[in-house]
KOLLO-14429 format. One record per atom (N, C-alpha, C): residue in one letter; residue number from 1; x negated, y negated, z. Coordinates in steps of 0.02 Angstrom, whole numbers, plus 50000, padded with zeros to 5 digits. Example, Ala and Ser with C-alpha at 12.3 -4.5 7.8 and 13.67 -1.06 7.14 Angstrom:
REM KOLLO-14429
   code   pos    east   north      up
      a     1   49340   50284   50390
      a     1   49385   50225   50390
      a     1   49340   50165   50390
      s     2   49358   50112   50354
      s     2   49316   50053   50357
      s     2   49355   49998   50394
REM end
This chain:
REM KOLLO-14429
   code   pos    east   north      up
      x     1   47046   44478   55761
      x     1   47022   44413   55782
      x     1   46959   44396   55742
      x     2   46956   44334   55721
      x     2   46899   44308   55685
      x     2   46869   44249   55722
      x     3   46803   44240   55715
      x     3   46768   44183   55742
      x     3   46721   44158   55688
      x     4   46717   44094   55678
      x     4   46669   44066   55630
      x     4   46612   44033   55667
      x     5   46551   44048   55644
      x     5   46491   44016   55671
      x     5   46452   43986   55613
      x     6   46415   43935   55629
      x     6   46372   43902   55580
      x     6   46391   43829   55577
      x     7   46341   43786   55585
      x     7   46354   43714   55583
      x     7   46347   43686   55513
      x     8   46301   43714   55474
      x     8   46291   43690   55405
      x     8   46330   43732   55356
      x     9   46324   43797   55362
      x     9   46364   43844   55323
      x     9   46402   43886   55374
      x    10   46467   43895   55362
      x    10   46510   43932   55408
      x    10   46515   44005   55386
      x    11   46514   44050   55435
      x    11   46519   44121   55422
      x    11   46574   44149   55466
      x    12   46620   44186   55435
      x    12   46678   44214   55470
      x    12   46662   44285   55494
      x    13   46657   44292   55560
      x    13   46642   44356   55592
      x    13   46707   44389   55615
      x    14   46711   44454   55607
      x    14   46769   44492   55630
      x    14   46752   44524   55697
      x    15   46800   44527   55742
      x    15   46790   44556   55808
      x    15   46785   44631   55804
      x    16   46735   44657   55839
      x    16   46729   44729   55847
      x    16   46754   44751   55916
      x    17   46773   44703   55958
      x    17   46797   44718   56025
      x    17   46741   44721   56075
      x    18   46752   44759   56129
      x    18   46701   44766   56181
      x    18   46643   44806   56155
      x    19   46583   44784   56171
      x    19   46522   44816   56145
      x    19   46517   44890   56164
      x    20   46533   44907   56226
      x    20   46526   44977   56248
      x    20   46574   45024   56212
      x    21   46631   45000   56191
      x    21   46681   45042   56159
      x    21   46677   45041   56083
      x    22   46634   45000   56056
      x    22   46629   44989   55984
      x    22   46593   45045   55948
      x    23   46620   45066   55891
      x    23   46587   45114   55847
      x    23   46564   45076   55786
      x    24   46498   45062   55780
      x    24   46474   45021   55725
      x    24   46484   45055   55658
      x    25   46506   45017   55609
      x    25   46514   45045   55542
      x    25   46447   45051   55506
      x    26   46446   45091   55455
      x    26   46387   45100   55413
      x    26   46389   45045   55360
      x    27   46366   44985   55378
      x    27   46369   44928   55333
      x    27   46312   44880   55351
      x    28   46283   44847   55300
      x    28   46235   44794   55315
      x    28   46273   44733   55340
      x    29   46246   44699   55391
      x    29   46283   44644   55421
      x    29   46239   44601   55465
      x    30   46265   44542   55480
      x    30   46240   44499   55534
      x    30   46290   44509   55590
      x    31   46267   44511   55652
      x    31   46313   44522   55707
      x    31   46298   44475   55765
      x    32   46347   44466   55807
      x    32   46340   44424   55867
      x    32   46364   44464   55927
      x    33   46326   44460   55982
      x    33   46346   44488   56046
      x    33   46366   44428   56089
      x    34   46426   44430   56117
      x    34   46453   44373   56153
      x    34   46478   44392   56222
      x    35   46493   44341   56261
      x    35   46526   44350   56325
      x    35   46573   44291   56336
      x    36   46618   44298   56383
      x    36   46665   44245   56399
      x    36   46639   44210   56461
      x    37   46619   44147   56453
      x    37   46593   44108   56510
      x    37   46646   44094   56561
      x    38   46707   44081   56538
      x    38   46761   44063   56583
      x    38   46826   44099   56561
      x    39   46830   44165   56573
      x    39   46887   44203   56548
      x    39   46954   44183   56578
      x    40   46953   44154   56638
      x    40   47016   44135   56670
      x    40   47049   44075   56635
      x    41   47011   44024   56619
      x    41   47040   43964   56589
      x    41   47030   43959   56514
      x    42   46981   43997   56487
      x    42   46968   43996   56414
      x    42   46960   44069   56390
      x    43   47014   44107   56389
      x    43   47009   44179   56374
      x    43   46987   44194   56303
      x    44   46994   44148   56256
      x    44   46975   44160   56187
      x    44   46908   44128   56168
      x    45   46875   44097   56215
      x    45   46812   44063   56202
      x    45   46753   44110   56215
      x    46   46712   44121   56165
      x    46   46655   44165   56170
      x    46   46590   44126   56165
      x    47   46542   44142   56207
      x    47   46475   44114   56205
      x    47   46428   44166   56176
      x    48   46388   44147   56128
      x    48   46342   44195   56096
      x    48   46282   44208   56142
      x    49   46269   44271   56155
      x    49   46211   44293   56192
      x    49   46155   44311   56144
      x    50   46173   44339   56086
      x    50   46123   44366   56040
      x    50   46151   44369   55970
      x    51   46111   44348   55921
      x    51   46125   44359   55850
      x    51   46074   44410   55824
      x    52   46098   44456   55783
      x    52   46053   44504   55751
      x    52   46076   44520   55681
      x    53   46037   44560   55646
      x    53   46057   44583   55580
      x    53   46029   44653   55569
      x    54   46063   44690   55527
      x    54   46044   44760   55516
      x    54   46062   44782   55446
      x    55   46022   44827   55420
      x    55   46036   44859   55355
      x    55   46095   44908   55363
      x    56   46097   44940   55421
      x    56   46149   44990   55435
      x    56   46166   44985   55509
      x    57   46220   44953   55525
      x    57   46239   44943   55596
      x    57   46243   45009   55634
      x    58   46269   45060   55601
      x    58   46279   45125   55634
      x    58   46213   45154   55659
      x    59   46159   45146   55619
      x    59   46094   45173   55638
      x    59   46057   45129   55688
      x    60   46064   45064   55682
      x    60   46022   45018   55721
      x    60   46053   44994   55786
      x    61   46119   44998   55794
      x    61   46151   44971   55854
      x    61   46135   45007   55919
      x    62   46124   45072   55921
      x    62   46108   45103   55986
      x    62   46047   45070   56020
      x    63   45994   45056   55982
      x    63   45935   45024   56012
      x    63   45951   44952   56032
      x    64   45989   44917   55992
      x    64   46008   44848   56008
      x    64   46051   44848   56070
      x    65   46100   44893   56074
      x    65   46144   44898   56133
      x    65   46103   44906   56197
      x    66   46054   44950   56195
      x    66   46013   44962   56255
      x    66   45975   44898   56275
      x    67   45946   44865   56226
      x    67   45908   44803   56240
      x    67   45954   44749   56268
      x    68   46012   44740   56237
      x    68   46059   44688   56259
      x    68   46088   44704   56327
      x    69   46106   44767   56339
      x    69   46132   44786   56404
      x    69   46081   44773   56459
      x    70   46017   44789   56446
      x    70   45965   44775   56495
      x    70   45959   44700   56509
      x    71   45959   44661   56457
      x    71   45956   44587   56464
      x    71   46015   44562   56505
      x    72   46075   44585   56487
      x    72   46137   44562   56520
      x    72   46137   44582   56593
      x    73   46118   44643   56608
      x    73   46117   44667   56678
      x    73   46066   44628   56720
      x    74   46011   44608   56690
      x    74   45960   44571   56727
      x    74   45980   44498   56738
      x    75   46018   44470   56691
      x    75   46033   44398   56695
      x    75   46102   44381   56720
      x    76   46152   44422   56704
      x    76   46219   44400   56719
      x    76   46264   44452   56752
      x    77   46253   44515   56740
      x    77   46296   44562   56773
      x    77   46323   44617   56730
      x    78   46387   44625   56730
      x    78   46421   44684   56705
      x    78   46423   44687   56629
      x    79   46391   44739   56601
      x    79   46385   44746   56529
      x    79   46452   44761   56494
      x    80   46503   44782   56531
      x    80   46566   44796   56498
      x    80   46602   44731   56479
      x    81   46574   44675   56496
      x    81   46604   44611   56477
      x    81   46571   44581   56416
      x    82   46535   44621   56377
      x    82   46504   44598   56315
      x    82   46548   44618   56256
      x    83   46548   44576   56205
      x    83   46589   44586   56146
      x    83   46545   44582   56084
      x    84   46568   44612   56030
      x    84   46530   44610   55968
      x    84   46574   44582   55912
      x    85   46542   44541   55870
      x    85   46574   44513   55810
      x    85   46527   44528   55751
      x    86   46556   44542   55693
      x    86   46517   44563   55636
      x    86   46533   44522   55574
      x    87   46481   44502   55538
      x    87   46488   44470   55473
      x    87   46461   44521   55422
      x    88   46506   44563   55394
      x    88   46484   44615   55347
      x    88   46455   44583   55284
      x    89   46400   44613   55259
      x    89   46368   44588   55199
      x    89   46351   44646   55152
      x    90   46402   44681   55126
      x    90   46388   44737   55081
      x    90   46349   44713   55020
      x    91   46299   44752   55001
      x    91   46260   44734   54942
      x    91   46207   44680   54954
      x    92   46200   44658   55016
      x    92   46152   44605   55031
      x    92   46082   44633   55038
      x    93   46033   44588   55032
      x    93   45964   44607   55044
      x    93   45945   44591   55116
      x    94   45889   44618   55138
      x    94   45864   44604   55205
      x    94   45850   44530   55211
      x    95   45824   44499   55158
      x    95   45810   44428   55159
      x    95   45872   44385   55166
      x    96   45926   44403   55133
      x    96   45988   44365   55139
      x    96   46015   44368   55211
      x    97   46014   44427   55240
      x    97   46037   44434   55310
      x    97   45990   44397   55357
      x    98   45926   44401   55346
      x    98   45877   44366   55388
      x    98   45886   44291   55385
      x    99   45902   44264   55327
      x    99   45913   44192   55320
      x    99   45973   44168   55361
      x   100   46028   44205   55357
      x   100   46088   44186   55396
      x   100   46073   44194   55470
      x   101   46040   44248   55489
      x   101   46021   44260   55558
      x   101   45978   44202   55584
      x   102   45928   44183   55546
      x   102   45883   44128   55566
      x   102   45923   44063   55574
      x   103   45968   44048   55527
      x   103   46008   43987   55531
      x   103   46049   43987   55596
      x   104   46082   44042   55612
      x   104   46125   44044   55671
      x   104   46084   44041   55736
      x   105   46028   44075   55739
      x   105   45985   44073   55798
      x   105   45959   44001   55808
      x   106   45939   43969   55753
      x   106   45914   43901   55757
      x   106   45968   43852   55781
      x   107   46028   43860   55756
      x   107   46082   43814   55773
      x   107   46110   43824   55843
      x   108   46112   43885   55868
      x   108   46145   43900   55931
      x   108   46097   43917   55989
      x   109   46036   43936   55974
      x   109   45985   43954   56025
      x   109   46013   44002   56078
      x   110   46039   44060   56058
      x   110   46066   44106   56108
      x   110   46010   44134   56152
      x   111   46025   44143   56216
      x   111   45975   44164   56266
      x   111   45942   44230   56248
      x   112   45977   44276   56218
      x   112   45950   44342   56202
      x   112   45901   44342   56145
      x   113   45898   44290   56106
      x   113   45852   44287   56050
      x   113   45785   44254   56069
      x   114   45777   44235   56132
      x   114   45715   44201   56152
      x   114   45682   44236   56209
REM end
């Protein structure tokens, strides 16, 4: 499953599935943590809770997972209902990932980024 985000420039993110079951790859990327606001009537519609970026998802995601799970548990409930989407950027610089991250956070204002 793929999802595209970005209003000015579009980025195609690949689904990593449920956040708790996900094994992050060793790759630089921009990522999105999402949830389904209305799974009964819109099962394929995801709302972004958090956009992030990492030099190495495998190394950095455990800390991000803990932070996001805490936020989710405090605000909405069950952390097993979180999903992850990844925009892999092999060979990218930290600045390139930060620019895309900034664009997406600015355009969508996800609750977890504020």
